[in-house]
C-alpha positions in Angstrom: 93.0 101.9 114.2 95.3 104.4 112.6 97.4 103.1 109.7 100.7 104.8 108.8 102.8 103.7 105.8 106.5 104.6 105.5 107.5 104.6 101.9 110.1 105.6 99.4 111.2 104.2 96.1 114.8 104.8 97.2 116.7 102.6 99.6 118.9 103.8 102.5 116.7 106.7 103.6 115.8 105.3 107.1 112.3 103.8 106.3 112.9 100.9 108.7 114.4 103.2 111.4 111.3 105.4 111.3 108.8 102.6 111.3 110.5 100.7 114.1 110.6 103.8 116.4 107.0 104.6 115.7 106.0 101.1 116.7 107.7 101.6 120.1 106.5 105.1 120.7 102.9 104.9 119.7 100.3 103.2 121.9 99.1 99.6 121.2 101.1 99.6 117.9 101.8 96.9 115.5 104.5 96.7 112.8 103.8 95.2 109.4 107.0 94.4 107.5 106.5 94.2 103.7 110.3 94.2 102.9 111.6 90.9 101.6 114.9 91.6 103.4 112.9 91.5 106.7 115.0 94.2 108.4 112.3 94.9 110.9 111.6 91.3 111.6 115.3 90.8 112.4 115.1 93.8 114.7 112.2 92.2 116.5 114.2 89.0 117.0 117.0 91.1 118.6 114.4 92.7 120.9 113.1 89.4 122.1 116.7 88.2 122.7 117.3 91.3 124.8 114.0 90.8 126.8 112.3 93.9 125.3 108.5 93.7 124.9 106.5 94.5 121.8 105.5 95.7 119.3 103.2 93.1 117.7 104.9 92.1 114.4 103.8 90.6 111.2 105.7 89.9 107.9 103.5 89.7 104.8 103.4 89.8 101.1 101.6 92.6 99.2 98.5 90.4 98.5 98.1 89.8 102.3 98.0 93.4 103.4 94.2 93.9 103.4 93.7 90.6 105.4 96.4 91.6 108.0 94.9 95.1 108.4 91.4 93.7 108.9 92.6 91.2 111.5 94.5 94.0 113.4 91.7 96.5 113.7 90.1 95.1 116.8 93.5 94.6 118.5 95.6 97.7 117.9 95.4 101.5 118.1 98.1 102.0 115.4 99.6 99.9 112.6 102.8 101.0 110.9 103.8 99.5 107.6 107.5 99.2 106.7 108.0 99.0 102.9 110.9 98.0 100.7 112.5 100.3 98.0 111.1 99.6 94.5 113.5 97.1 93.0 111.4 97.5 89.9 108.4 96.2 91.8 106.0 98.6 93.4 103.4 96.2 94.6 104.3 96.4 98.3 104.5 100.2 98.3 101.1 100.5 96.4 99.5 98.0 98.8 100.7 100.0 101.8 99.6 103.3 100.4 96.2 101.9 99.5 95.3 101.1 103.1 97.1 103.9 104.9 95.4 106.9 106.6 98.7 108.8 106.4 101.9 108.2 104.5 105.4 109.2 105.7 108.1 109.8 103.0 111.6 109.9 104.4 114.2 111.9 102.4 117.9 112.3 103.0 119.4 115.7 102.4 121.0 114.7 99.1 120.5 115.3 95.4 120.0 111.6 94.8 117.1 111.5 97.2 115.4 114.5 95.6 115.7 112.9 92.2 114.1 109.7 93.4 111.0 111.6 94.4 110.0 111.7 90.8 109.2 108.0 91.1 107.7 108.2 94.6 105.3 111.1 94.4 103.0 109.6 91.7 102.2 106.7 94.1 100.7 109.2 96.6 97.9 110.6 94.4 94.8 111.2 96.5 96.5 110.3 99.8 97.5 112.4 102.8 101.3 112.4 103.3 104.3 114.3 104.5 108.1 114.4 104.0 110.5 113.7 106.9 114.1 114.7 106.5 116.3 111.9 107.8 120.0 111.1 108.5 120.6 114.9 108.5 123.8 116.8 109.1 124.0 120.6 109.4 124.8 121.9 105.9 123.8 124.2 103.2 122.4 121.2 101.4 120.1 120.4 104.3 118.5 123.9 104.1 118.2 123.7 100.3 116.5 120.2 100.5 114.1 121.4 103.2 113.1 124.4 101.1 112.6 122.2 98.0 110.5 119.7 99.9 108.3 122.4 101.5 107.5 123.7 98.0 106.3 120.2 96.9 104.3 119.0 99.9 103.9 119.0 103.7 107.1 118.7 105.6 107.4 117.4 109.2 108.8 120.1 111.5 111.2 117.6 113.1 114.5 116.7 111.4 116.0 113.3 112.2 119.7 113.8 112.6 122.5 111.4 111.7 123.3 110.2 115.2 125.3 107.2 116.4 122.5 106.5 118.9 120.4 104.9 116.1 122.7 102.1 115.1 123.8 101.6 118.8 120.2 101.1 119.8 119.4 98.9 116.8 122.2 96.6 117.7 120.3 95.3 120.7 116.8 95.7 119.2 116.1 98.8 121.2 114.6 102.1 120.1 116.6 105.2 121.0 113.8 106.0 123.5 114.8 102.8 125.4 118.5 103.0 124.8 119.0 106.6 126.0 115.6 108.0 127.0 116.9 111.5 127.8 119.1 111.8 124.7 118.6 114.1 121.7 117.7 111.2 119.4 114.9 110.0 121.8 113.6 113.6 122.0 113.4 114.1 118.2 111.8 110.7 117.6 109.1 111.4 120.3 108.4 114.8 118.8 108.3 113.4 115.3 105.9 110.5 116.0 103.7 112.7 118.1 103.4 115.0 115.1 102.7 112.2 112.8 100.1 110.8 115.1 98.3 114.1 115.2 98.4 114.4 111.4 97.1 110.8 111.0 94.2 111.6 113.4 93.0 114.3 111.0 92.7 111.8 108.2 91.9 108.4 109.8 89.4 106.3 107.9 86.4 105.5 110.0 
């Protein structure tokens, strides 16, 4: 089983959006929600109400992560862990990073997000990880942020744009690949998660 954690000490950078889409796109995938706000759990409830199937979903506290992972190994090919921002408590983020084969760090193209990396990066010591630029609009700031991120660590080649398709899909519990399978949002999410899956395969714990 491949384990992918989506983390950032900063809120509002599309952690849950990335995690939920990966859970739909990747094969036999489960979604572990460590966020006390239970954003992903509520999305699953909307999926069920709309008659959409999967993914397997578990909400847990940080001290339950190892047990949940052990129970999932024989049942799933992938497990994605959705984490909260820090709120001065990094236990959930640290627990997710500790069990992950690969860590995804979403970053918006903003100076605030770049500054928040000073808190996030120390948590990744000794792990394999990559940045993903999210909620992007074409601007000089976007190019500056991408250049900066590429100098710090690995950077996913796919940019997640700021598209109305994402909230429209989330309203009914859908992923953009279900809401508009041929649209640009669906294409970028498929490309991104295919890339993440390949990177994870290089580092999966056996």
